[in-house]
C-alpha positions as CSV (number, residue, x, y, z in Angstrom):
1,X,109.6,116.2,94.4
2,X,107.2,115.7,97.2
3,X,105.9,112.5,95.8
4,X,109.4,111.2,95.5
5,X,110.0,112.0,99.2
6,X,106.9,110.1,100.2
7,X,108.1,107.0,98.2
8,X,111.5,106.9,100.0
9,X,111.2,104.1,102.7
10,X,113.9,105.5,104.9
11,X,112.4,109.0,104.8
12,X,109.0,107.6,105.7
13,X,110.3,105.5,108.5
14,X,112.4,108.2,110.2
15,X,109.7,110.9,109.6
16,X,111.9,113.1,107.4
17,X,109.7,112.6,104.3
18,X,106.7,114.0,106.1
19,X,108.7,116.9,107.4
20,X,110.1,117.7,103.9
21,X,106.7,117.6,102.3
22,X,105.1,119.8,105.0
23,X,107.9,122.3,104.7
24,X,107.4,122.3,100.9
25,X,103.6,122.9,101.0
26,X,103.5,125.1,104.1
27,X,106.5,127.4,103.6
28,X,105.3,129.8,106.3
29,X,105.9,127.2,109.0
30,X,109.4,128.2,110.2
31,X,110.2,124.9,111.9
32,X,108.2,121.8,111.0
33,X,109.7,119.9,113.9
34,X,107.7,122.2,116.3
35,X,104.3,121.7,114.7
36,X,101.9,120.6,117.5
37,X,100.9,117.0,117.0
38,X,97.1,117.8,116.8
39,X,97.8,120.1,113.9
40,X,99.5,117.4,111.8
41,X,96.2,115.7,110.9
42,X,94.7,119.0,109.7
43,X,97.7,119.7,107.5
44,X,97.7,116.2,106.0
45,X,93.9,116.4,105.3
46,X,94.4,119.8,103.6
47,X,97.3,118.4,101.6
48,X,95.2,115.5,100.4
49,X,92.3,117.9,99.4
50,X,94.7,120.1,97.5
51,X,96.2,117.2,95.6
52,X,93.1,115.0,95.0
53,X,90.0,117.0,95.7
54,X,87.4,117.1,98.5
55,X,86.1,113.5,98.1
56,X,88.1,110.6,99.5
57,X,86.8,107.1,98.8
58,X,87.5,104.4,101.4
59,X,86.8,100.7,101.6
60,X,85.5,100.0,105.1
61,X,85.3,96.4,106.5
62,X,83.7,95.4,109.7
63,X,82.8,92.1,111.4
64,X,79.0,92.4,111.8
65,X,76.9,89.5,110.4
66,X,75.0,91.8,108.0
67,X,78.2,92.6,106.1
68,X,79.0,89.0,105.5
69,X,82.7,89.8,105.5
70,X,82.3,92.2,102.5
71,X,83.8,95.7,102.5
72,X,81.7,98.8,101.8
73,X,82.9,101.8,99.7
74,X,82.2,105.1,101.4
75,X,83.0,108.6,100.3
76,X,84.2,111.1,102.9
77,X,84.1,114.8,102.2
78,X,87.4,116.1,103.5
79,X,86.2,119.7,103.7
80,X,83.5,118.5,106.1
81,X,86.2,116.8,108.2
82,X,88.3,120.0,108.3
83,X,85.2,122.1,109.2
84,X,84.7,120.0,112.3
85,X,88.1,120.8,113.8
86,X,88.2,123.2,116.6
87,X,91.0,125.0,118.5
88,X,92.2,123.3,121.6
89,X,91.1,125.4,124.6
90,X,94.0,126.6,126.7
91,X,92.3,125.3,129.8
92,X,92.6,121.8,128.4
93,X,96.4,122.0,129.0
94,X,96.1,123.2,132.6
95,X,96.4,120.6,135.4
96,X,95.7,121.5,139.0
97,X,97.3,119.1,141.5
98,X,95.9,118.4,144.9
99,X,98.8,120.2,146.6
100,X,97.9,123.5,144.9
101,X,100.5,123.3,142.2
102,X,99.2,124.1,138.7
103,X,101.0,122.8,135.6
104,X,100.4,124.3,132.1
105,X,101.2,121.9,129.3
106,X,101.5,122.2,125.5
107,X,100.8,119.4,122.9
108,X,103.8,117.4,121.9
109,X,105.4,118.1,118.6
110,X,106.0,116.4,115.2
111,X,109.6,115.8,116.2
112,X,108.5,114.1,119.5
113,X,106.0,112.0,117.7
114,X,108.6,111.0,115.1
115,X,111.0,110.0,117.9
116,X,108.4,107.8,119.6
117,X,107.5,106.1,116.3
118,X,111.1,105.4,115.5
119,X,111.6,103.6,118.8
120,X,108.5,101.6,118.3
121,X,109.4,100.7,114.8
122,X,113.0,99.7,115.8
123,X,111.7,97.5,118.6
124,X,109.2,95.8,116.4
125,X,111.9,95.2,113.7
126,X,114.2,93.7,116.3
127,X,111.4,91.4,117.7
128,X,110.5,90.3,114.1
129,X,114.2,89.5,113.5
130,X,114.3,87.5,116.7
131,X,111.1,85.6,115.8
132,X,112.5,84.7,112.4
133,X,115.7,83.4,114.0
134,X,114.9,79.9,115.2
135,X,117.9,80.1,117.6
136,X,116.5,83.0,119.5
137,X,115.3,82.1,123.0
138,X,112.2,83.4,124.8
139,X,114.6,85.2,127.2
140,X,116.3,87.0,124.3
141,X,112.9,88.0,122.8
142,X,111.8,89.2,126.3
143,X,115.0,91.2,126.6
144,X,114.4,93.0,123.3
145,X,110.8,93.8,124.3
146,X,112.0,95.1,127.8
147,X,114.7,97.3,126.3
148,X,112.2,98.7,123.8
149,X,109.7,99.4,126.7
150,X,112.4,101.0,128.8
151,X,113.4,103.3,125.8
152,X,109.8,104.3,125.4
153,X,109.3,105.1,129.1
154,X,112.5,107.3,129.1
155,X,111.5,109.0,125.9
156,X,107.9,109.5,127.1
157,X,109.2,111.1,130.3
158,X,111.5,113.4,128.2
159,X,108.6,114.4,125.9
160,X,106.4,115.1,128.9
161,X,109.1,117.3,130.4
162,X,109.4,119.2,127.1
163,X,105.6,119.7,127.1
164,X,105.6,121.6,130.4
165,X,105.3,125.4,129.8
166,X,105.1,126.6,133.4
167,X,104.6,125.3,136.9
168,X,102.8,127.6,139.3
169,X,103.5,127.0,142.9
170,X,100.9,127.6,145.6
171,X,102.6,130.8,146.6
172,X,102.3,132.2,143.0
173,X,105.9,131.6,142.0
174,X,106.2,130.5,138.4
175,X,108.9,128.0,137.3
176,X,109.6,128.0,133.6
177,X,112.9,126.1,133.4
């Protein structure tokens, strides 16, 4: 069932396949949309280990002269990768402004990340369509890019606002809404 979800192009593009698989393998997570983005990688690495074992083989290519353009096969121990992960200190999400205001932030969520990726994907698809259309003008292509940029700015501002837990004013007043 999980493998079928991961082979569904629409589900992969809109993020639903990943959410479905995480919900399936991590049933104790009440709302997968609210998973903090930094935790997603750890969950994916653990899922990979559970399905295929600790070792993951990769072909690595680089542009140095010694490699002569050839790739090199390396084995990565995923357990070692997981063991290097550390909790994010709470102080990392605290920003003190010059005017004495302190803002406490939380990481953005899987849902927010999915929303950003959808906007980026849709913009790229529209640009590729315009590139393939020989009647598209440079102005039309620029308009597509500008609209995509504007959408990303608005969405990024929305995600940042959702990431604010509390604002402490210099007089000690806490604002949470």
